[in-house]
Structures are given as C-alpha cells and as structure tokens.
C-alpha positions as CSV (number, residue, x, y, z in Angstrom):
1,M,-3.1,-12.9,-19.6
2,A,-1.2,-14.1,-22.6
3,D,-4.4,-14.5,-24.6
4,D,-5.7,-11.0,-24.0
5,I,-6.4,-9.1,-27.1
6,V,-4.9,-5.6,-27.4
7,V,-5.0,-2.9,-30.0
8,L,-1.6,-2.6,-31.8
9,R,-2.3,0.4,-33.9
10,T,-5.2,2.4,-35.5
11,F,-5.0,3.2,-39.2
12,T,-6.9,5.9,-41.1
13,Y,-7.6,3.8,-44.1
14,E,-8.7,0.1,-44.4
15,H,-6.0,-0.8,-47.0
16,E,-3.3,0.3,-44.6
17,A,-4.7,-1.9,-41.9
18,R,-5.0,-4.8,-44.3
19,I,-1.3,-4.4,-45.4
20,A,-0.2,-4.5,-41.8
21,Q,-2.4,-7.5,-41.1
22,A,-0.9,-9.4,-44.1
23,T,2.6,-8.5,-42.9
24,L,1.9,-9.9,-39.5
25,E,0.3,-13.0,-40.8
26,A,3.4,-13.6,-43.0
27,H,5.4,-13.6,-39.8
28,G,3.1,-16.0,-38.0
29,I,1.2,-13.4,-35.9
30,P,-2.5,-13.7,-35.9
31,S,-4.5,-10.5,-35.9
32,M,-7.9,-9.1,-36.4
33,L,-9.3,-5.8,-37.7
34,K,-11.8,-3.7,-35.7
35,S,-13.8,-0.8,-36.9
36,D,-16.4,1.3,-35.1
37,S,-18.2,2.1,-38.4
38,A,-20.9,0.0,-39.9
39,A,-19.7,-2.3,-42.7
40,G,-16.5,-0.2,-43.0
41,M,-18.4,2.9,-44.2
42,L,-16.6,6.1,-43.2
43,A,-13.8,4.1,-41.5
44,F,-11.5,7.1,-42.1
45,V,-13.6,9.0,-39.6
46,H,-13.1,6.5,-36.7
47,G,-10.1,4.6,-38.0
48,I,-9.5,0.9,-38.3
49,S,-7.6,-0.8,-35.5
50,I,-5.5,-3.9,-35.7
51,A,-5.5,-6.1,-32.6
52,V,-3.1,-8.9,-31.6
53,R,-2.6,-11.1,-28.6
54,A,-0.9,-9.2,-25.8
55,V,2.0,-11.7,-25.9
56,D,2.6,-10.8,-29.6
57,K,2.3,-7.0,-29.2
58,E,6.0,-6.1,-28.9
59,R,7.1,-8.3,-31.7
60,A,4.2,-7.2,-33.9
61,A,5.0,-3.5,-33.3
62,R,8.6,-4.1,-34.3
63,I,7.7,-6.0,-37.5
64,I,5.2,-3.3,-38.6
65,S,7.9,-0.6,-37.9
66,E,10.7,-2.5,-39.6
67,K,8.8,-3.5,-42.7
68,G,7.2,-0.1,-43.1
69,A,3.8,-1.7,-43.3
70,T,2.2,1.8,-43.3
C-alpha cells in the first residue's frame, strides 16, 4: 500500500533525527519520529527512528543522503 508507514533510518541521537525530519519536511515529505524509550530518555540506547510513507521512502533516502542530513 502507498500509505504504509516504513522506517527510513534509525539515528543514535534525537537531534540527528530532528535534522533529518526538518530536511524531509522542507522537501514536502511528511515523516514522524519513533522512539522505544519513554519520553525520549536514553534514546541513544535504542535509537530514534524516522518513518515515512512507503511511497516516499526511496526519494526520502536520496534526499537524506544528498543533503548530508546526518
């Protein structure tokens, strides 16, 4: 399905994920952050994932790679 949500990448630090999210939003790609840790505490242990629609995954990966968004 085009509206399925998939994990694009997992980051060690929250600020890295937020930079990537802002970069994607600037290019018109909606995303959301997911963390397994409560309230972001100890996120570096589990990482913070950025998720996008499956239909956007390839373009989003290219943008993150090209823009060096961590």
